[in-house]
Phi, psi and omega in degrees: 000134183292143178278177187298324181294325179292321179296318179297317178300318181294318179296318178297322179298317180298319182295328183267359181297150184298137181252159172304153183283354178244154183250345181198162181301326182293344179273351179287144176278332184292145175279132181258123174256142176270129185253119181171182181214025174259119187301313182302316181293317180298319180290327177295317179286338174299331178281352179269122183293340181279354176269118186263348182183184185220150174227150176222173169200165183302325181294315177295322179296315178299317179298325181278356179083021179292123182270320182241115180302308186294316181298317180298312184297315180293323177298313182293314184288341173283334180269328180247100190251347189239016174223147184296139176228128181258125174244139187259139170294158182227004174283160176252000180255128187298323179294319179289323175303318183296318177296316179298320181297315179296322179292312180301315181299329182287347185288337179180155180295337180265010182277125170254145180254120178275122177243122177294150184296335174218170168272186186289348177268356181088010179282137186293141176264005187301319179299317178295317180300319179297316180295318181294315181294321177297332180275003178088012179272127181283118185249139170247104181282123190242170175068029178267145177225000185237142174301321182298329177293321177296319177302323182287323191264331184300315182298324182285328173294315183297325179291333180267232184261014182082188181163198182237140172245119183259112179255126188275081184298322179297322178286329172299315178295322178301329180279359178094014180248148175284118183283342188298314178301321178295312182295321178295320179296321178295317178302312182297318181296322185282356179301331181276359177235076186297342179267010177241122184254144178265128178249126175276110183259159177055049175296150182250346183202164182301324182299338176299329177295320179295315179299313181297320180293319183296327183270354178093017175296139185280325187223147167225136179254132194230131178281166187298325182298328177275323177303324179297336183269355183304327177299341179282344186300124180083008181294155178284134188292330177292325177290323176298318179297313181296317180297325178293317176301315182295323178298313179299317182296312183296321179294321177296320179292318181295327179278352180056047179289145179229153173231131174279112185288150173295159187292325180217150177240122180290130181255000000 
């Protein structure tokens, strides 16, 4: 069993361990968008000044129990009028996508239209994106995982009214690849298109905000489960360790766990 001096050395090591370069979400340069489709939650985050915008998608809407896409969208955009909100088309036909995009855009000046980079057959949406951007519709190109996709779409957005390119860094990581080099390459490429912003999509942990901020990504969209952890950002690691110990202890006490001890312990 370690003696007291060894424990003290270990505790001192934790205290001196490297900390994130930011101390709170408000110190980040990156814009944080809240990702979700629960009205109550969205309005709660609307009251938070560090939330710069909102994103949704059909999967999140279905998960939240949204019955009417249009009613939900109009309700939200009527309540949140001064920050960007992205709503996604859901047709798989480009002509129908175009009609949906024009309709969504008409709902409010802060409405962005999410267009997937391809349809479900893998056919490119770049032509549609070019027409929409030229028509003054703010587009958020979604479901991208490749630098080459950003190369294809950024010039057509830049020629129009600009927009957002959403690269799903979390899904890149889920596939076993480090997303940071891809995202950094996209940041560097987009410098020549100042009206096109890079969005880090599908983050998996709070540290992704630090990573995205460090490489110069303009936006990150964050679900509520990660937003709840933002107060931990920049926390001291020795305190994190202690809080973890206390959590395990308190849960064991609350569950009233018992162990039947052996009759004797050899000393």
